[in-house]
Residue frames as qw, qx, qy, qz and C-alpha x, y, z in Angstrom:
[[0.000, 0.887, 0.461, 0.000, 0.00, 0.00, 0.00],
 [0.381, 0.390, -0.036, 0.837, 1.28, 3.48, -0.83],
 [0.395, -0.792, -0.442, 0.146, 0.89, 5.45, 2.39],
 [0.117, 0.901, -0.105, 0.404, 1.84, 8.99, 3.29],
 [0.411, -0.718, 0.508, -0.241, 3.42, 7.79, 6.52],
 [0.732, 0.318, -0.602, -0.024, 5.88, 4.98, 5.95],
 [0.065, 0.414, -0.783, 0.460, 7.43, 2.48, 8.34],
 [0.764, -0.155, 0.280, -0.561, 4.42, 0.30, 9.06],
 [0.580, 0.273, -0.763, -0.088, 5.85, -3.19, 9.29],
 [0.795, -0.366, -0.479, -0.066, 5.46, -6.11, 11.64],
 [0.074, -0.628, 0.505, -0.587, 6.30, -5.51, 15.29],
 [0.587, -0.139, -0.782, 0.156, 6.77, -7.90, 18.20],
 [0.049, -0.226, 0.444, -0.866, 5.78, -5.32, 20.78],
 [0.370, -0.499, -0.781, -0.067, 3.06, -6.15, 23.27],
 [0.337, -0.751, -0.471, 0.318, 0.98, -3.72, 25.29],
 [0.340, -0.173, 0.116, 0.917, 2.41, -0.69, 23.50],
 [0.214, 0.824, 0.502, -0.154, 0.20, 2.36, 22.90],
 [0.334, 0.069, 0.254, 0.905, 0.74, 5.14, 20.41],
 [0.083, 0.803, 0.509, -0.298, -1.25, 8.35, 20.77],
 [0.348, 0.031, 0.302, 0.887, -1.38, 11.44, 18.63],
 [0.234, 0.690, 0.346, -0.592, -3.26, 14.36, 17.18],
 [0.362, 0.299, 0.575, 0.670, -4.33, 15.60, 13.74],
 [0.112, 0.527, 0.201, -0.818, -5.40, 19.18, 13.00],
 [0.294, 0.427, 0.743, 0.423, -8.09, 19.49, 10.33],
 [0.071, 0.122, -0.030, -0.989, -9.25, 22.81, 8.88],
 [0.184, 0.572, 0.794, -0.096, -13.04, 23.16, 9.02],
 [0.100, 0.129, 0.306, 0.938, -14.35, 25.62, 6.49],
 [0.384, 0.259, 0.304, -0.832, -17.50, 27.72, 6.42],
 [0.683, 0.224, -0.387, -0.578, -20.01, 25.25, 4.99],
 [0.978, -0.097, 0.034, -0.180, -20.08, 21.47, 4.67],
 [0.051, 0.668, -0.740, 0.058, -17.03, 19.44, 5.70],
 [0.960, -0.019, -0.249, -0.130, -16.73, 15.69, 5.14],
 [0.035, -0.672, 0.663, -0.328, -14.44, 14.46, 7.93],
 [0.886, -0.155, -0.434, -0.049, -13.53, 11.33, 9.87],
 [0.525, -0.753, 0.355, -0.174, -12.13, 10.63, 13.32],
 [0.699, 0.457, -0.547, 0.057, -8.77, 8.85, 12.79],
 [0.129, 0.339, -0.781, 0.508, -8.17, 7.97, 16.47],
 [0.588, -0.479, -0.647, -0.074, -9.83, 5.99, 19.24],
 [0.200, -0.680, 0.260, -0.656, -10.46, 8.42, 22.09],
 [0.632, -0.075, -0.731, 0.246, -9.28, 6.68, 25.27],
 [0.225, -0.010, -0.601, 0.767, -9.92, 6.92, 29.00],
 [0.419, 0.008, 0.169, -0.892, -13.64, 7.75, 28.87],
 [0.561, 0.113, 0.742, -0.350, -16.79, 5.66, 29.16],
 [0.679, 0.587, 0.440, -0.028, -18.16, 6.10, 25.63],
 [0.563, -0.329, 0.275, 0.706, -14.98, 6.88, 23.72],
 [0.280, 0.067, 0.507, 0.812, -16.00, 8.18, 20.33],
 [0.080, 0.807, 0.578, -0.094, -19.11, 10.25, 20.97],
 [0.296, 0.766, 0.132, 0.556, -19.14, 13.77, 19.56],
 [0.410, -0.893, 0.036, -0.183, -18.83, 15.19, 23.08],
 [0.779, -0.472, 0.281, 0.303, -15.60, 13.28, 23.62],
 [0.705, 0.337, 0.297, 0.549, -14.10, 13.64, 20.16],
 [0.205, 0.693, 0.097, 0.684, -14.52, 17.42, 20.33],
 [0.591, -0.727, -0.277, 0.214, -13.90, 17.82, 24.05],
 [0.486, -0.557, 0.084, 0.668, -11.94, 20.99, 24.75],
 [0.377, 0.288, 0.492, 0.730, -12.55, 22.32, 21.23],
 [0.140, 0.424, 0.156, -0.881, -13.83, 25.81, 20.38],
 [0.219, 0.382, 0.823, 0.359, -16.66, 24.47, 18.23],
 [0.120, -0.101, -0.118, -0.980, -18.64, 27.39, 16.74],
 [0.409, 0.269, 0.581, -0.650, -22.18, 27.91, 18.00],
 [0.688, 0.473, 0.101, -0.542, -24.72, 26.21, 15.74],
 [0.162, 0.431, -0.837, -0.294, -22.31, 23.76, 14.12],
 [0.879, 0.054, 0.138, -0.454, -24.21, 20.71, 12.88],
 [0.150, -0.367, 0.907, 0.146, -23.06, 17.09, 12.56],
 [0.822, 0.226, -0.081, -0.516, -24.68, 14.61, 10.17],
 [0.445, -0.237, 0.857, 0.104, -24.27, 10.83, 9.89],
 [0.477, 0.222, -0.591, -0.612, -25.04, 8.85, 6.76],
 [0.685, -0.029, 0.600, -0.412, -27.76, 6.24, 7.27],
 [0.020, -0.213, 0.875, 0.433, -27.15, 3.24, 5.00],
 [0.245, 0.375, 0.885, -0.128, -30.64, 1.78, 5.44],
 [0.289, 0.801, 0.405, -0.332, -32.49, 4.91, 4.30],
 [0.594, 0.290, 0.310, 0.683, -29.68, 6.10, 2.00],
 [0.013, -0.867, -0.163, -0.471, -29.98, 9.58, 3.47],
 [0.255, 0.343, -0.508, 0.748, -28.32, 11.79, 6.05],
 [0.359, -0.460, -0.746, 0.321, -29.52, 11.64, 9.62],
 [0.215, -0.934, -0.254, -0.130, -31.22, 14.34, 11.62],
 [0.422, 0.585, -0.349, 0.598, -28.47, 16.87, 12.34],
 [0.622, -0.550, -0.383, 0.406, -26.93, 17.16, 15.78],
 [0.145, 0.857, 0.027, 0.494, -26.55, 20.84, 16.70],
 [0.599, -0.085, -0.434, 0.668, -23.83, 22.21, 18.97],
 [0.251, -0.918, -0.199, -0.235, -24.69, 24.74, 21.68],
 [0.475, 0.468, -0.414, 0.620, -21.59, 26.63, 22.78],
 [0.370, -0.620, 0.250, -0.645, -23.11, 27.89, 26.04],
 [0.854, -0.334, 0.278, -0.285, -23.64, 24.37, 27.36],
 [0.045, 0.546, -0.811, -0.207, -20.92, 22.71, 25.23],
 [0.576, 0.102, 0.786, -0.201, -23.46, 20.04, 24.28],
 [0.173, 0.070, -0.733, -0.655, -24.58, 18.34, 21.08],
 [0.664, -0.026, 0.100, -0.741, -28.33, 17.82, 20.64],
 [0.989, 0.052, -0.037, -0.131, -27.66, 14.22, 19.53],
 [0.340, -0.718, 0.599, 0.102, -24.44, 12.70, 20.83],
 [0.884, 0.402, -0.183, -0.154, -23.58, 10.65, 17.75],
 [0.765, -0.387, 0.437, 0.272, -20.87, 8.00, 17.82],
 [0.536, 0.799, -0.249, -0.112, -18.19, 8.89, 15.25],
 [0.801, -0.385, 0.422, 0.179, -15.89, 5.91, 15.70],
 [0.086, -0.568, 0.627, 0.526, -12.83, 5.43, 13.47],
 [0.228, 0.095, 0.899, 0.361, -13.79, 4.14, 10.03],
 [0.162, 0.731, 0.662, -0.018, -17.06, 6.08, 9.89],
 [0.218, 0.220, 0.171, 0.935, -17.26, 9.31, 7.91],
 [0.039, -0.752, -0.597, 0.276, -19.52, 12.18, 8.94],
 [0.264, 0.611, 0.255, 0.701, -20.30, 15.75, 7.97],
 [0.266, -0.544, -0.369, 0.705, -19.77, 18.97, 9.92],
 [0.189, 0.748, 0.375, 0.514, -21.73, 22.00, 8.74],
 [0.463, -0.409, -0.288, 0.732, -19.99, 25.01, 10.24],
 [0.138, 0.946, 0.293, -0.022, -20.96, 28.69, 10.25],
 [0.012, 0.946, -0.322, -0.033, -17.31, 29.77, 10.36],
 [0.685, 0.469, -0.517, 0.210, -13.72, 28.68, 9.83],
 [0.568, -0.676, 0.412, -0.227, -12.01, 26.77, 12.67],
 [0.386, 0.437, -0.812, 0.021, -9.52, 23.97, 13.31],
 [0.905, -0.304, -0.004, -0.297, -10.71, 20.61, 14.62],
 [0.074, 0.577, -0.797, 0.165, -8.07, 18.71, 16.57],
 [0.932, -0.116, -0.251, -0.235, -8.66, 14.96, 16.60],
 [0.038, -0.596, 0.744, -0.302, -6.74, 13.17, 19.36],
 [0.899, -0.205, 0.189, -0.337, -6.54, 9.67, 20.78],
 [0.581, -0.367, 0.713, 0.137, -4.98, 6.27, 20.39],
 [0.411, 0.429, -0.634, -0.496, -3.86, 4.76, 17.09],
 [0.899, -0.019, 0.266, -0.349, -5.78, 1.54, 16.47],
 [0.064, 0.536, -0.820, -0.190, -2.93, -0.90, 15.92],
 [0.423, 0.023, 0.901, -0.096, -3.50, -4.43, 14.69],
 [0.076, 0.281, 0.826, 0.483, -6.44, -5.59, 12.57],
 [0.292, 0.335, 0.276, -0.852, -9.33, -3.22, 11.82],
 [0.155, 0.306, 0.879, 0.331, -12.47, -4.48, 10.08],
 [0.267, 0.316, 0.109, -0.904, -15.00, -2.13, 8.50],
 [0.486, 0.426, 0.761, -0.065, -18.33, -3.29, 7.08],
 [0.109, 0.235, -0.420, -0.870, -19.03, -2.32, 3.46],
 [0.577, 0.349, 0.594, -0.439, -22.80, -2.86, 2.96],
 [0.209, -0.030, 0.779, 0.591, -23.69, -4.39, -0.40],
 [0.248, 0.604, 0.757, 0.027, -26.70, -4.61, -2.71],
 [0.269, 0.597, 0.331, 0.680, -25.98, -1.30, -4.41],
 [0.366, -0.881, -0.285, 0.089, -25.95, 0.79, -1.23],
 [0.321, 0.713, -0.250, 0.571, -23.82, 3.87, -0.63],
 [0.709, -0.573, -0.274, 0.307, -21.72, 4.08, 2.54],
 [0.105, 0.914, -0.231, 0.317, -19.64, 6.92, 3.96],
 [0.921, -0.272, -0.092, 0.262, -16.43, 5.25, 5.13],
 [0.085, 0.911, -0.371, 0.159, -12.91, 6.27, 6.12],
 [0.648, 0.254, -0.624, 0.356, -9.55, 4.78, 7.03],
 [0.664, -0.692, -0.277, -0.067, -9.57, 4.07, 10.79],
 [0.701, -0.381, -0.030, 0.602, -6.09, 5.54, 11.31],
 [0.039, 0.913, -0.059, -0.401, -4.26, 8.85, 10.75],
 [0.498, -0.177, 0.641, 0.556, -2.82, 7.78, 7.39],
 [0.510, 0.645, -0.068, -0.565, -3.21, 8.85, 3.78],
 [0.223, -0.300, 0.851, 0.370, -2.95, 6.64, 0.74],
 [0.520, 0.115, -0.569, -0.627, -4.58, 4.55, -1.97],
 [0.429, -0.146, 0.759, -0.468, -6.70, 2.58, 0.49],
 [0.783, 0.313, 0.231, -0.486, -9.09, 1.27, -2.19],
 [0.342, 0.542, -0.708, -0.297, -6.46, -0.51, -4.25],
 [0.965, -0.030, -0.009, -0.261, -7.27, -4.14, -4.98],
 [0.738, 0.389, -0.463, 0.300, -3.51, -4.85, -4.93],
 [0.264, -0.653, 0.480, -0.523, -3.13, -3.95, -1.26],
 [0.607, -0.040, -0.784, 0.127, -2.40, -6.71, 1.25],
 [0.383, 0.379, 0.842, 0.039, -5.08, -7.41, 2.29],
 [0.099, 0.234, 0.476, 0.842, -6.89, -5.92, -0.74],
 [0.388, 0.176, 0.259, -0.867, -9.90, -3.63, -0.60],
 [0.404, 0.239, 0.883, -0.022, -12.95, -5.83, -1.42],
 [0.342, 0.464, -0.145, -0.804, -13.90, -3.95, -4.60],
 [0.550, 0.289, 0.775, 0.111, -16.13, -5.57, -7.23],
 [0.201, 0.226, 0.551, 0.778, -17.00, -4.65, -10.79],
 [0.154, -0.693, -0.518, -0.478, -19.27, -1.61, -10.78],
 [0.463, -0.625, -0.370, 0.508, -18.22, -0.13, -7.45],
 [0.250, 0.748, 0.138, 0.600, -18.15, 3.68, -7.46],
 [0.522, -0.443, -0.343, 0.643, -16.46, 6.26, -5.23],
 [0.104, 0.859, 0.157, 0.475, -17.01, 9.98, -4.65],
 [0.509, -0.261, -0.340, 0.746, -14.77, 12.33, -2.63],
 [0.015, -0.939, -0.341, -0.052, -16.33, 15.62, -1.53],
 [0.473, 0.348, -0.113, 0.801, -14.18, 18.74, -2.01],
 [0.337, -0.687, -0.488, 0.419, -14.51, 20.64, 1.28],
 [0.244, -0.388, 0.075, 0.885, -12.73, 23.76, 0.01],
 [0.100, -0.026, -0.533, -0.840, -14.76, 23.98, -3.19],
 [0.478, 0.175, 0.534, -0.676, -17.98, 22.70, -1.57],
 [0.712, 0.374, -0.268, -0.530, -18.65, 20.36, -4.50],
 [0.837, -0.047, 0.541, 0.065, -18.63, 16.72, -5.53],
 [0.152, -0.307, 0.673, 0.655, -16.69, 15.82, -8.69],
 [0.604, 0.314, -0.130, -0.721, -18.78, 15.56, -11.82],
 [0.822, 0.173, -0.495, -0.221, -18.09, 11.85, -12.10],
 [0.806, -0.516, 0.274, -0.092, -17.28, 8.94, -9.77],
 [0.080, 0.545, -0.828, -0.105, -14.14, 6.84, -9.73],
 [0.906, 0.050, 0.001, -0.421, -15.35, 3.43, -10.94],
 [0.436, -0.410, 0.799, 0.055, -14.00, -0.11, -10.52],
 [0.790, 0.393, -0.276, -0.381, -13.71, -2.49, -13.47],
 [0.906, -0.221, 0.358, 0.052, -12.76, -6.16, -13.19],
 [0.837, 0.218, 0.237, 0.442, -9.33, -6.86, -14.62],
 [0.350, 0.705, 0.028, 0.616, -8.42, -3.18, -14.71],
 [0.373, -0.218, -0.474, 0.767, -8.82, -1.59, -11.31],
 [0.028, 0.772, 0.417, -0.480, -10.16, 1.87, -10.54],
 [0.407, 0.396, 0.414, 0.711, -10.76, 4.27, -13.43],
 [0.062, -0.789, -0.256, 0.555, -10.82, 8.06, -13.10],
 [0.579, 0.690, 0.295, 0.318, -11.12, 9.97, -16.37],
 [0.048, -0.983, 0.165, -0.069, -9.15, 12.82, -14.78],
 [0.226, -0.658, 0.718, 0.034, -6.26, 10.42, -14.03],
 [0.901, 0.232, -0.167, -0.327, -6.64, 7.54, -16.51],
 [0.569, 0.431, -0.672, 0.198, -3.23, 6.05, -15.71],
 [0.190, -0.331, 0.700, -0.604, -4.03, 5.65, -12.00],
 [0.646, -0.142, -0.655, -0.366, -5.67, 2.25, -11.38],
 [0.364, -0.084, -0.782, 0.499, -5.22, 2.07, -7.59],
 [0.250, -0.786, -0.564, -0.043, -8.07, 4.47, -6.90],
 [0.020, 0.888, -0.033, 0.457, -7.96, 7.95, -5.42],
 [0.446, 0.108, -0.565, 0.685, -5.40, 9.01, -2.83],
 [0.450, -0.754, -0.408, -0.249, -7.40, 9.69, 0.32],
 [0.132, 0.610, -0.395, 0.675, -6.12, 12.23, 2.83],
 [0.241, -0.092, -0.787, 0.561, -5.88, 11.88, 6.60],
 [0.161, 0.389, 0.594, -0.686, -9.31, 12.22, 8.23],
 [0.390, 0.271, -0.324, -0.818, -11.02, 12.29, 4.81],
 [0.606, 0.171, 0.742, -0.230, -14.02, 9.99, 4.25],
 [0.159, 0.187, -0.668, -0.703, -15.34, 8.73, 0.93],
 [0.759, 0.204, 0.250, -0.566, -18.72, 7.69, -0.41],
 [0.025, 0.272, -0.908, -0.318, -18.58, 4.20, -1.89],
 [0.814, 0.124, -0.001, -0.568, -21.29, 2.21, -3.67],
 [0.336, -0.244, 0.909, 0.036, -20.86, -1.55, -3.21],
 [0.585, 0.249, -0.389, -0.667, -22.29, -3.00, -6.42],
 [0.238, 0.092, -0.967, 0.013, -22.12, -6.55, -5.08],
 [0.603, -0.412, -0.483, -0.483, -25.16, -8.42, -3.83],
 [0.760, -0.462, -0.415, 0.194, -23.66, -9.11, -0.40],
 [0.306, -0.931, 0.194, -0.052, -22.04, -7.14, 2.41],
 [0.804, 0.295, -0.321, 0.405, -18.26, -7.35, 2.52],
 [0.591, -0.757, -0.033, 0.279, -15.54, -6.50, 5.04],
 [0.420, 0.792, -0.272, 0.350, -12.71, -4.05, 4.46],
 [0.839, -0.478, -0.056, 0.255, -9.77, -5.33, 6.54],
 [0.323, 0.817, -0.315, 0.360, -6.77, -3.14, 7.27],
 [0.859, -0.369, -0.180, 0.306, -3.78, -4.35, 9.33],
 [0.183, 0.853, -0.247, 0.422, -1.45, -1.79, 10.90],
 [0.826, -0.454, -0.135, 0.306, 1.54, -2.54, 13.11],
 [0.097, -0.955, 0.253, 0.121, 4.39, -0.33, 14.19],
 [0.643, 0.571, -0.475, 0.187, 7.91, -0.76, 12.92],
 [0.843, -0.317, -0.288, 0.325, 10.27, -2.70, 15.18],
 [0.206, -0.969, 0.138, 0.003, 12.33, -0.42, 17.40],
 [0.724, 0.489, -0.372, 0.313, 16.00, -0.49, 16.40],
 [0.766, -0.464, -0.218, 0.388, 18.52, -1.30, 19.13],
 [0.521, -0.191, -0.011, 0.832, 20.59, 1.63, 20.36],
 [0.091, 0.545, 0.390, 0.736, 18.09, 4.20, 19.07],
 [0.100, -0.109, 0.413, -0.899, 16.92, 5.28, 22.50],
 [0.723, -0.073, -0.076, -0.683, 13.66, 3.40, 21.95],
 [0.567, -0.262, 0.749, -0.223, 12.93, 0.08, 23.53],
 [0.226, 0.171, -0.858, -0.429, 13.00, -3.06, 21.43],
 [0.468, -0.407, -0.752, -0.223, 10.10, -4.40, 23.51],
 [0.294, -0.473, 0.286, -0.780, 8.06, -3.36, 26.50],
 [0.265, -0.088, -0.928, 0.245, 7.42, -5.52, 29.53],
 [0.325, -0.651, -0.673, -0.133, 4.34, -5.67, 31.73],
 [0.412, -0.694, -0.304, 0.507, 5.80, -3.06, 34.11],
 [0.378, 0.106, 0.253, 0.884, 6.83, -0.62, 31.37],
 [0.153, 0.487, 0.279, -0.813, 5.23, 2.84, 31.28],
 [0.205, 0.385, 0.746, 0.502, 2.51, 3.50, 28.73],
 [0.178, 0.032, 0.007, -0.983, 0.08, 6.26, 27.70],
 [0.173, 0.405, 0.881, -0.174, -3.60, 5.68, 28.50],
 [0.217, 0.845, 0.489, -0.011, -4.99, 8.96, 27.17],
 [0.356, 0.003, 0.135, 0.925, -4.06, 12.17, 25.36],
 [0.104, 0.866, 0.472, -0.130, -5.90, 15.49, 25.46],
 [0.380, 0.143, 0.159, 0.900, -5.14, 18.72, 23.62],
 [0.114, -0.869, -0.469, -0.106, -6.70, 21.94, 24.90],
 [0.204, -0.973, 0.007, 0.103, -5.75, 25.60, 25.41],
 [0.386, 0.811, -0.430, 0.095, -2.48, 25.13, 23.54],
 [0.277, -0.540, 0.765, -0.215, -1.30, 22.27, 25.74],
 [0.736, 0.085, -0.641, -0.201, -0.93, 18.50, 25.39],
 [0.507, -0.464, 0.573, -0.447, -1.65, 16.34, 28.44],
 [0.615, 0.158, -0.762, -0.126, -0.75, 12.66, 28.61],
 [0.768, -0.451, 0.259, -0.374, -2.18, 10.29, 31.23],
 [0.359, 0.512, -0.778, 0.059, 0.57, 7.82, 32.08],
 [0.942, -0.294, -0.032, -0.162, 0.28, 4.24, 33.33],
 [0.311, 0.650, -0.635, 0.278, 3.50, 3.36, 35.13],
 [0.894, -0.383, -0.156, -0.173, 3.11, 0.13, 37.13],
 [0.815, 0.085, -0.305, 0.485, 6.88, -0.24, 37.55],
 [0.389, -0.883, -0.168, 0.199, 7.19, 3.21, 39.11],
 [0.632, -0.223, 0.208, 0.713, 10.51, 4.02, 37.44],
 [0.073, 0.637, -0.108, -0.760, 11.38, 7.12, 35.42],
 [0.612, 0.472, 0.588, 0.238, 10.28, 7.47, 31.81],
 [0.140, -0.282, 0.286, 0.905, 11.02, 9.76, 28.88],
 [0.502, 0.675, 0.427, -0.332, 8.30, 11.42, 26.77],
 [0.337, -0.167, 0.590, 0.714, 9.06, 11.36, 23.05],
 [0.464, 0.676, 0.224, -0.527, 7.45, 13.17, 20.10],
 [0.366, -0.062, 0.720, 0.586, 7.40, 12.40, 16.36],
 [0.468, 0.469, -0.021, -0.749, 5.70, 13.67, 13.25],
 [0.622, 0.379, -0.551, -0.408, 6.30, 10.50, 11.21],
 [0.917, -0.292, 0.172, -0.209, 6.62, 7.67, 13.81],
 [0.882, 0.296, -0.180, 0.320, 10.16, 7.00, 12.57],
 [0.409, 0.349, -0.336, 0.773, 12.26, 9.80, 14.04],
 [0.521, -0.733, -0.438, -0.019, 11.60, 10.50, 17.73],
 [0.206, 0.547, -0.313, 0.749, 12.68, 13.46, 19.88],
 [0.456, -0.424, -0.666, 0.411, 12.76, 13.35, 23.69],
 [0.077, -0.694, -0.154, -0.699, 10.71, 16.33, 24.92],
 [0.518, -0.674, 0.272, -0.451, 10.83, 15.44, 28.64],
 [0.594, 0.266, -0.733, 0.198, 13.33, 13.17, 30.40],
 [0.298, 0.001, -0.794, 0.530, 13.21, 11.24, 33.68],
 [0.484, -0.332, -0.055, -0.808, 9.54, 11.82, 34.39],
 [0.109, -0.024, -0.944, 0.310, 7.73, 9.98, 37.21],
 [0.381, 0.147, 0.362, -0.838, 4.26, 11.53, 37.44],
 [0.439, 0.363, 0.818, -0.083, 0.89, 10.08, 36.43],
 [0.444, 0.839, 0.313, -0.008, 0.43, 12.94, 33.97],
 [0.478, -0.211, 0.244, 0.817, 2.68, 14.98, 31.72],
 [0.287, 0.884, 0.345, -0.130, 1.76, 18.35, 30.21],
 [0.448, -0.247, 0.321, 0.797, 3.64, 20.27, 27.56],
 [0.288, 0.543, -0.080, -0.784, 2.99, 22.89, 24.87],
 [0.771, 0.439, 0.458, -0.066, 1.05, 21.69, 21.84],
 [0.414, -0.245, 0.499, 0.721, 3.46, 21.62, 18.88],
 [0.446, 0.568, -0.124, -0.681, 2.65, 23.44, 15.68],
 [0.083, 0.247, -0.881, -0.395, 1.90, 21.30, 12.66],
 [0.671, -0.035, -0.365, -0.645, -0.82, 19.14, 11.21],
 [0.927, -0.166, -0.305, -0.141, 0.03, 15.83, 12.86],
 [0.056, 0.614, -0.684, 0.390, 2.07, 14.48, 15.78],
 [0.860, -0.210, -0.458, -0.085, 2.55, 11.39, 17.93],
 [0.271, -0.688, 0.532, -0.412, 3.69, 10.69, 21.50],
 [0.874, -0.095, -0.475, 0.043, 5.17, 7.67, 23.22],
 [0.423, -0.780, 0.405, -0.223, 6.84, 7.04, 26.59],
 [0.845, 0.242, -0.446, 0.167, 9.93, 4.86, 26.99],
 [0.747, -0.627, 0.015, 0.220, 12.24, 3.83, 29.78],
 [0.186, 0.906, -0.378, -0.022, 15.55, 5.73, 29.62]]
């Protein structure tokens, strides 16, 4: 698979968590978005109230889900800034696309845990449209039938990507043809399907008569010896249970059953890590939120 963030290969690590954030520009109008993280440390992790906790969501912002059964958008959930509540607390779990209708420009910061391992997303069949998304903060040709495992495309499948900035759909879908791949008249040489950005959902019509499963497997790269990162983590090793970003600060909740010191490390690509705090011992760590679109945190034993 051609991904924007490389280095995803098999890992022997156990009990290792990776948390991060992604900043997404929300424009004045309709925005097709997706939550690329699993929000951790709360009772109902991926509800709107948790996904946008600590955010300056504009008054009157609306959230819509796509209902596969009725092939229509749901009743909108409206945000009230005074009470910081959504009228319908929809679940926007990773892999499900949704729509934010905003009255003004703002930045949505998605935070949480990267869903490592095997992720399975239902693709309803019988000619139904679904609004799906990659369940991780990655970009790439996720719909390619040459991926391992491949996307379960069949002859006649169609895909639309909404242009948030232009507020339009393309004038034609990207279509799948048996023996060829995906065809886009704007890019006729590209058969792997459209490149889908981080936190960007896509409408897909499954032309098959049965539901199928889209299976994606993500594991972290093995940690090289002598790099300052552990080759494996034991049961007593420190780990991150939750990340929050608010008021220009990042806060990590740390599980540290061994009680020893740990280092907090930051990365923008999950390959090169910088220690931002050394020899920590507390149950939480707080630091300034870095600039940039995407970032990840881990804790390791020094």
